C-alpha positions in Angstrom: 85.5 -152.5 139.2 84.7 -153.5 142.9 80.8 -155.1 143.6 79.3 -154.9 146.9 78.3 -158.4 147.5 77.1 -160.0 150.6 79.4 -162.2 153.1 80.1 -165.3 151.6 78.6 -168.1 153.5 80.9 -170.7 155.7 79.7 -173.4 152.7 80.9 -170.9 150.1 84.6 -170.0 152.2 84.7 -173.7 152.5 84.2 -174.5 149.2 81.1 -176.5 149.4 78.8 -174.5 147.8 79.0 -172.1 144.5 80.4 -168.2 145.5 78.1 -167.1 142.9 74.5 -168.5 143.9 75.5 -169.8 146.9 74.1 -173.3 145.9 75.2 -176.7 147.1 75.8 -179.2 145.1 76.5 -180.2 140.9 79.9 -179.8 139.7 81.9 -176.7 141.6 85.0 -175.6 139.5 87.9 -173.2 141.2 86.5 -169.6 140.6 89.8 -167.7 142.2 89.9 -166.3 145.6 87.9 -164.3 148.3 89.2 -162.6 151.2 87.5 -161.9 154.2 88.5 -158.8 156.7 90.0 -159.9 159.8 91.2 -158.0 163.5 92.4 -154.6 162.8 95.7 -154.7 161.8 95.6 -157.9 160.5 96.3 -159.3 156.9 93.1 -160.5 155.1 92.3 -164.3 155.0 92.3 -165.9 151.7 89.9 -168.5 151.1 89.9 -170.5 147.2 86.6 -170.9 146.1 84.3 -172.3 144.1 81.4 -172.2 141.6 79.2 -173.8 138.9 80.1 -173.6 135.3 77.0 -171.9 134.1 77.2 -169.4 136.9 81.0 -168.2 136.1 79.6 -167.8 132.3 76.6 -166.0 133.0 78.4 -163.4 135.0 81.5 -163.2 132.1 78.6 -162.6 129.7 76.9 -159.8 131.5 79.5 -157.9 131.9 
């Protein structure tokens, strides 16, 4: 399933903010990767992202 979410902020892409809620600070844990588009014909860029443990739990129980 693909979800349409706003483009991640620079802080989210740099693992300084939660990829789910966008807030900085608190405990942040690895949360996978986000891929951003690049110029036409170029491979997407992968970014290792982080999330608050509570944000991950909330998303998993919402499924």
